N, C-alpha and C positions, 0 to 999 in steps of 0.2 A: 032966335035961328040957329041950329046947331048944325055946326060944320061936319058933322058925324052923318048926318043925312045925309050929304052926297058924297060918302065914303065908300071908294070902289070895292064891291064885293070879290073877294078872293076865293080859289075853289078850295074845298075843305080840305083837299089831299096836297095842298102847294108847300105848306110846309115839311111837311114828310119829304116831298122831290127833293126840296133845297140843302134839309138836314144829307141827306145821302148824298147827293151829288158833292158836298161841300165835306162827306166824310171821304170819299174817293179821291180826294184831293182837288178838284173842282174849285175855281172861283166863281163867286154867283153874286148878281146882281140884281135886285129884283126893278124891271123897269112899270109895267103896269100897260104901258101903249108903248109902241101896237102891239108886242107879245108881253109876257109876265116877264120872264127873264133872261140874261145876257149871263153865258157859260161861257168861262173862259178854264182852258187846260192846255199846258204843254205851248204855250205861244199861239192855240188857236181859240176861234169864238166862234158861239152859235147862240141863235137867238133862239129861246124854248118857248112853247105855249102851253100853260097846264090845262087840263080838264080835269072832271072828277070822274072817273073811273067807274065809282059806285053808282052814278046816274046813268038814267036810260041816254040811248045813245043821241035821241032828238035836243037834250037839255046838253049835250055835249058839243053842238054844232058850234063853229067861228062864226063869228060879228062879221058883217059886210065889211067893216072898215079890216078886219084881221084876214079877210078871204083877199080884197084888195092887194094888201100888202105884201101877202103871199103870193102872188100872183107877179104885180110887177117885180119883186126882187127873187124871183125864180131862179135856180143856181146856186145863191148863196144859201150859207146851211143855218137852216131853220128847220124844227120840227113839232109837232105838236104830239105831247106825250099824255098822259092817263093814270100814271102814277111811279113810284120809284124805281122800278124795277123798269120800266120803258125810257126812263129819262138816263139810265146806269147804261141800256143797252144803245142809244144815242150818243152816251159818254165815251163809250170804245170804239165806237165808229169818229167820233169826232178824231179821238186819240189816235188811230190808224193813220 
């Protein structure tokens, strides 16, 4: 049995999001759980969940565990982004 059978699927645009964030000077750690990325810049951290903006909205829904996590951690910096542009907008907010 191959371990790849159980490999976590990543959104098609996650690599572009990571590249854009790093090009803007952010540190990015791929977490996978509970959200996709831990992003740091200028001493500040935030969690990012990447969704594929090319998919229909129903395919971009958060998993129940992600919804629960975001509800429990309400008030802490976390966001859902659908592409590099959205990620960079959230990064600018984090820098402010």
